[in-house]
C-alpha positions in Angstrom: 14.4 -28.1 -0.2 16.8 -25.3 0.5 15.1 -22.0 0.4 16.5 -18.5 1.0 14.8 -17.5 4.3 15.3 -13.8 3.6 12.5 -13.8 1.1 10.0 -14.0 4.0 9.6 -10.3 4.8 7.6 -8.5 7.5 4.5 -8.3 5.3 5.0 -10.6 2.3 7.3 -12.9 0.4 9.6 -11.1 -2.0 12.9 -11.8 -3.9 14.7 -11.8 -7.2 14.0 -14.2 -10.0 15.4 -16.8 -10.5 18.2 -16.7 -7.9 15.8 -16.4 -4.9 12.4 -17.2 -6.3 11.8 -20.1 -8.7 8.8 -22.1 -9.8 9.9 -24.8 -7.3 9.8 -22.3 -4.5 6.3 -21.1 -5.6 5.2 -24.8 -5.6 6.5 -25.3 -2.1 4.9 -22.1 -0.8 1.5 -23.2 -2.3 1.8 -26.7 -0.8 2.8 -25.4 2.6 0.0 -22.8 2.6 -2.6 -25.5 2.4 -1.2 -27.1 5.6 -1.1 -23.7 7.4 -4.5 -22.3 6.3 -6.4 -25.6 6.4 -8.4 -24.0 3.6 -10.9 -25.4 1.1 -10.7 -22.7 -1.5 -7.9 -20.2 -2.1 -8.0 -17.3 -4.7 -4.9 -16.6 -6.7 -4.2 -13.4 -8.6 -1.1 -12.2 -10.5 0.4 -9.0 -11.9 1.9 -8.5 -15.3 5.5 -9.3 -14.4 7.4 -11.5 -16.8 7.8 -14.3 -14.2 4.2 -14.1 -12.8 2.7 -16.7 -15.2 5.2 -19.3 -14.2 4.9 -18.4 -10.5 1.1 -18.7 -10.7 1.2 -22.1 -12.5 3.5 -23.6 -9.9 1.8 -22.0 -6.9 -1.6 -23.3 -8.1 -0.1 -26.8 -8.7 1.2 -26.8 -5.1 -2.2 -25.7 -3.7 -4.0 -28.3 -5.7 -1.6 -31.0 -4.6 -2.5 -30.1 -1.1 -6.1 -31.0 -1.9 -7.3 -27.4 -2.0 -9.4 -25.8 -4.8 -8.1 -22.6 -6.5 -10.1 -19.8 -8.0 -7.7 -18.4 -10.6 -8.4 -14.7 -11.0 -5.8 -14.2 -13.7 -4.4 -10.7 -14.1 -5.7 -8.4 -11.3 -4.6 -5.9 -8.7 -3.8 -6.7 -5.1 -6.9 -4.9 -3.9 -8.8 -6.9 -6.5 -7.6 -10.1 -4.8 -8.7 -8.7 -1.4 -12.1 -8.0 -2.9 -12.5 -11.5 -4.3 -11.5 -13.1 -1.0 -13.8 -10.9 1.1 -16.8 -10.7 -1.3 -16.9 -14.4 -2.3 -16.0 -15.8 1.1 -12.8 -17.7 0.0 -10.6 -19.1 2.8 -7.5 -17.3 1.7 -5.8 -15.6 -1.2 -2.4 -15.1 -2.8 -1.4 -12.2 -5.0 1.7 -12.8 -7.1 3.4 -9.5 -7.2 6.5 -7.5 -6.1 4.5 -4.3 -6.0 6.7 -1.3 -6.8 10.0 -3.3 -7.0 12.1 -3.5 -10.2 11.4 -6.0 -12.9 13.7 -8.7 -11.7 11.7 -9.1 -8.5 8.5 -11.1 -7.7 6.7 -12.2 -4.6 3.5 -13.3 -2.8 1.1 -11.2 -0.7 -0.9 -13.7 1.2 -4.1 -13.4 3.2 -6.5 -15.6 5.0 -10.3 -15.4 5.1 -11.9 -11.8 5.1 -8.6 -10.5 3.5 -6.7 -10.7 6.8 -3.0 -10.5 5.8 -0.4 -13.0 6.9 2.7 -11.3 8.3 6.2 -12.3 9.4 5.1 -13.4 12.8 1.6 -14.5 11.9 1.9 -17.0 9.1 4.9 -16.3 6.9 7.5 -17.6 9.5 5.4 -20.8 9.9 5.2 -21.3 6.2 8.9 -20.8 5.8 9.5 -23.4 8.6 7.2 -25.9 7.0 9.3 -25.7 3.8 12.6 -25.8 5.6 11.5 -28.9 7.5 10.7 -30.6 4.2 6.9 -30.0 3.9 6.3 -33.4 5.5 2.6 -33.4 4.8 1.4 -36.0 2.3 0.0 -35.0 -1.0 -3.8 -35.1 -0.8 -5.4 -38.3 -2.2 -8.0 -36.0 -3.7 -6.3 -33.3 -5.8 -7.9 -29.8 -5.7 -9.6 -28.3 -8.7 -8.9 -24.9 -10.4 -11.5 -22.7 -12.0 -11.1 -19.3 -13.7 -13.0 -16.2 -12.5 -13.0 -12.7 -14.0 -13.8 -10.2 -11.3 -13.1 -7.0 -13.2 -16.7 -5.7 -13.6 -17.8 -6.8 -10.1 -14.8 -5.2 -8.5 -15.3 -1.9 -10.5 -19.0 -1.8 -9.3 -18.0 -2.4 -5.7 -15.4 0.4 -5.7 -17.9 2.8 -7.3 -20.4 2.0 -4.5 -18.2 4.1 -2.2 -19.3 7.3 -4.0 -22.2 8.9 -5.7 -21.0 8.9 -9.4 -23.8 11.4 -10.2 -22.0 14.0 -8.1 -18.7 13.7 -9.9 -17.6 16.7 -12.0 -16.1 16.3 -15.4 -12.5 17.0 -14.5 -9.5 16.7 -16.8 -7.3 14.1 -15.2 -4.1 12.4 -16.2 -3.8 8.8 -15.0 -0.4 7.0 -14.9 -0.7 3.3 -14.5 3.1 2.8 -14.8 2.5 -0.3 -17.1 1.1 -1.9 -14.0 -2.2 -3.5 -13.0 -4.1 -0.1 -12.8 -4.0 -0.4 -16.6 -6.5 -3.3 -16.2 -8.5 -2.2 -13.2 -9.1 1.5 -14.0 -10.9 1.2 -17.5 -14.1 -0.4 -16.2 -14.3 2.3 -13.5 -13.5 5.2 -15.8 -16.3 4.3 -18.3 -18.8 4.9 -15.5 -17.5 8.4 -14.7 -17.7 11.8 -16.5 -14.5 13.5 -17.3 -11.6 13.8 -19.8 -9.1 11.1 -18.9 -5.6 11.1 -20.4 -4.1 7.6 -19.9 -0.4 7.1 -19.5 1.2 3.7 -19.7 -1.9 1.6 -19.4 -0.3 -1.2 -21.4 0.5 -4.1 -19.1 4.3 -4.6 -19.3 6.4 -6.3 -16.6 9.6 -4.9 -18.0 8.4 -1.3 -17.0 9.7 0.3 -20.2 8.8 3.8 -19.2 9.6 4.2 -15.5 9.5 2.1 -12.4 6.0 1.7 -11.0 6.9 3.3 -7.7 5.1 6.7 -7.6 6.3 7.5 -4.1 9.7 8.5 -5.7 9.5 11.9 -7.4 11.7 10.9 -10.3 9.0 8.4 -11.4 6.4 11.2 -11.7 8.1 13.3 -14.4 6.0 11.9 -17.3 2.8 12.5 -15.3 3.9 16.1 -14.3 4.7 16.9 -17.9 1.4 15.6 -19.2 -0.5 17.5 -16.6 1.1 20.7 -17.8 0.7 19.8 -21.5 -3.0 19.1 -21.4 -3.9 21.6 -18.7 -5.2 18.9 -16.4 -6.9 19.6 -13.0 -4.7 17.0 -11.4 -3.0 13.7 -11.9 -3.0 10.2 -10.3 -0.2 7.6 -10.2 -0.5 4.0 -9.2 2.1 1.5 -8.2 2.7 -1.9 -9.9 0.0 -3.9 -8.2 -2.3 -0.8 -8.0 -3.0 -1.0 -4.3 -1.2 2.3 -3.7 -2.2 5.7 -5.2 -0.6 9.2 -5.2 -2.2 12.5 -6.3 -0.3 15.2 -8.1 -1.9 18.7 -8.3 -2.1 20.9 -11.4 1.3 22.5 -10.5 3.0 19.1 -10.6 3.3 18.8 -6.8 3.0 15.3 -5.3 0.7 15.0 -2.3 2.1 12.8 0.4 0.0 9.8 1.5 -0.7 11.7 4.7 -2.4 14.5 2.8 -4.5 11.9 0.9 -5.3 10.4 4.2 -6.6 13.8 5.4 -8.7 14.2 2.2 -10.3 10.8 2.5 -10.9 11.3 6.2 -12.6 14.6 5.5 -14.9 13.0 2.9 -15.9 10.0 5.0 -16.4 12.1 8.2 -18.7 14.4 6.2 -20.9 11.4 5.5 -20.3 9.5 8.7 -19.6 12.0 11.5 -18.1 10.8 14.8 -16.3 7.8 13.3 -12.8 6.7 14.2 -9.9 7.2 11.8 -6.4 5.7 12.2 -3.2 7.3 10.9 0.4 6.1 11.2 2.9 8.1 13.2 4.8 9.4 10.1 1.7 11.3 9.0 1.6 15.1 9.4 0.1 16.8 12.4 -2.4 18.2 9.9 -4.0 14.7 9.8 -5.2 14.3 13.4 -6.0 18.0 13.5 -8.3 17.6 10.4 -9.9 14.4 11.8 -10.8 16.1 15.1 -12.0 19.3 13.4 -14.3 17.1 11.2 -15.8 15.6 14.3 -13.9 12.3 14.2 -11.7 10.4 16.6 -8.0 10.2 15.6 -5.9 7.3 16.7 -2.1 7.2 16.0 -0.5 3.9 15.1 2.7 2.2 14.1 3.6 1.8 10.5 2.5 -1.3 8.5 -0.7 -2.9 7.3 -0.3 -6.0 9.6 -0.5 -3.6 12.5 -3.1 -1.2 11.3 -5.7 -3.7 10.2 -6.2 -5.4 13.6 -6.3 -2.0 15.3 -9.0 -0.8 12.8 -11.1 -3.9 13.7 -10.5 -3.3 17.5 -11.7 0.3 17.2 -14.2 -0.3 14.4 -12.4 2.5 12.5 -14.0 3.6 9.3 -10.7 4.3 7.6 -6.9 4.2 8.1 -4.2 5.9 6.2 -0.4 5.7 5.8 2.2 8.2 4.5 3.3 5.4 2.1 0.1 5.6 0.1 -1.8 2.7 1.7 -5.5 3.5 2.5 -7.7 1.0 4.4 -11.5 0.9 4.5 -13.7 -0.7 7.0 -16.2 -1.5 4.3 -13.5 -3.2 2.2 -12.8 -5.8 4.8 -10.3 -3.4 6.5 -8.0 -3.9 3.5 -6.3 -1.2 1.4 -7.3 0.0 -2.0 -5.7 2.8 -4.1 -8.7 2.8 -6.4 -11.3 3.4 -3.7 -9.1 6.2 -2.2 -8.9 7.8 -5.7 -12.7 7.7 -6.1 -13.4 9.1 -2.6 -10.9 12.0 -3.3 -12.6 12.6 -6.6 -16.0 12.9 -4.9 -14.6 15.3 -2.3 -13.1 17.6 -4.9 -16.4 17.6 -6.8 -18.4 18.4 -3.6 -16.0 21.1 -2.4 -15.6 22.8 -5.8 -12.0 23.8 -5.1 -8.8 22.9 -7.0 -6.8 20.2 -5.3 -3.9 22.5 -4.4 -6.2 25.0 -2.7 -8.0 22.3 -0.8 -4.8 20.8 0.5 -3.3 24.3 1.4 -6.3 24.8 3.7 -5.5 21.6 5.5 -1.7 21.7 5.6 0.3 24.6 7.0 3.5 22.5 7.6 6.7 21.7 5.8 8.3 18.2 5.7 11.7 16.6 5.0 10.3 13.5 3.3 11.9 10.2 4.2 15.7 10.4 4.6 17.4 7.0 4.7 20.8 6.4 6.2 22.9 3.2 6.5 24.4 3.0 10.0 26.7 0.6 11.8 24.4 0.1 14.8 20.7 0.9 14.7 20.2 0.6 18.5 23.3 2.8 19.3 22.3 5.5 16.8 18.8 5.7 18.1 20.1 5.9 21.7 22.4 8.7 20.8 19.6 10.7 19.2 17.4 10.0 22.1 20.0 11.4 24.5 20.6 14.5 22.4 16.9 15.4 22.2 16.0 14.4 25.7 14.2 17.7 26.4 11.5 16.9 23.8 8.3 14.8 24.3 9.5 11.3 23.4 7.8 8.0 22.6 8.9 4.7 21.1 5.7 3.3 19.6 7.7 2.8 16.4 11.4 3.7 16.5 11.8 7.1 18.3 9.4 10.0 17.9 10.4 13.3 19.5 7.9 16.3 19.6 8.5 19.9 20.2 6.1 22.9 19.8 7.4 23.9 16.4 8.6 20.6 15.0 8.7 16.8 15.4 10.6 13.9 14.0 10.6 10.2 13.8 13.6 7.9 13.4 12.8 4.3 12.9 14.5 1.2 11.4 13.6 -0.2 8.1 11.7 -3.6 8.2 13.7 -4.9 5.2 17.2 -3.2 5.2 19.9 -2.0 7.6 18.6 1.5 7.3 17.3 4.2 9.6 14.5 6.3 8.2 14.1 9.9 9.3 11.0 12.0 8.9 10.9 15.6 10.1 8.0 18.1 10.1 8.2 21.7 11.1 6.3 25.0 11.2 8.5 26.6 8.6 11.5 25.9 6.2 14.2 27.4 8.5 13.2 25.3 11.4 13.0 22.2 9.2 16.4 22.7 7.7 18.1 23.5 11.0 16.6 20.5 12.9 17.1 18.1 10.0 20.7 19.0 9.8 21.2 18.7 13.6 19.5 15.2 13.7 21.5 13.9 10.6 24.7 15.1 12.2 24.2 12.6 15.0 22.8 9.9 12.8 25.6 10.0 10.3 28.4 10.7 12.8 
């Protein structure tokens, strides 16, 4: 069949429904996946998007026609799917979701055994080619079977095993599920914890009637910030659509970047397990490696993206890895990411430290940051080359795009994996340096 090859991204399959993704496309992906994975059993989960039921039915039909059994998890989170694949020893898994994208999108996050993700170069390109070539494999003479499995309680118990629930203080917390899957995965966890929990948008609704489930964008945190102020909460938590990412908001309404959450989780884990290795991506603040090393850990800087971080975590046997984008990976979670576990670990740290979130972060973070600034450019290579020349006196590396470091500031300029954009992140010792250097870099980037 004819299929839009652009739906196969660096880390998943994603597109708009029904012009790019249809039930037929879902069927073909399921059938091709059986040829690629050579699996006996594949777990399938889905989010609450309007098109997810249809996508799930057709994907499962394709997998069954390939002679492979399916464990249908129903509505779950992406980290719930990873748990099922790892904990029950399935040969692979597919989560039907478009994560934080708008309602017209859907997609597939695919992993093999032990929750190892398929990426553009390792699996997704091959599946795309199988479909483009006509999926020449014959339907299996023995059709696979499908069974339903509810993992909600088991997953909640597994996440809670990362902390000592008896040490948790009864905080007042506002939780924003964004009408996404956190609305299903959080309740069985919250019932095991002390505290006063105000729940925002826990109703599963793939039309996202309140705000997009993309908490990395500040405009989507307004309801949470207002509710924190209204109820006098100690802090707030926001999850994205498939609930694998989590962001913290302090009592003053300030969003913590994923790098600061990385620092908090690292601090907590290194208190329990001193000397362990922690990975952080190169967009994270200098405060992160500084904190890891001060806490007795070994800090390793990596490129951006889970398909890169997970293999490195295994190579170094790292206990934890974090990204500025809100992805947090745990060795004891099959090196996969979980927003729910990260939230619980931070909750335990706050309880043990006995300090408000804003104070605890202030102790760790003396820097100021630009946030991610995106620019469309005519030529990504030419633009990066021009910036490289202009800042030749800095310490440079090209691990991921261009990183240039000076004594009082640093910046990274890298291409988007999915769009013709350059992404700029700048961190400095104070606001004046940040503003001056950001202006100077953007003048070159934007001509």
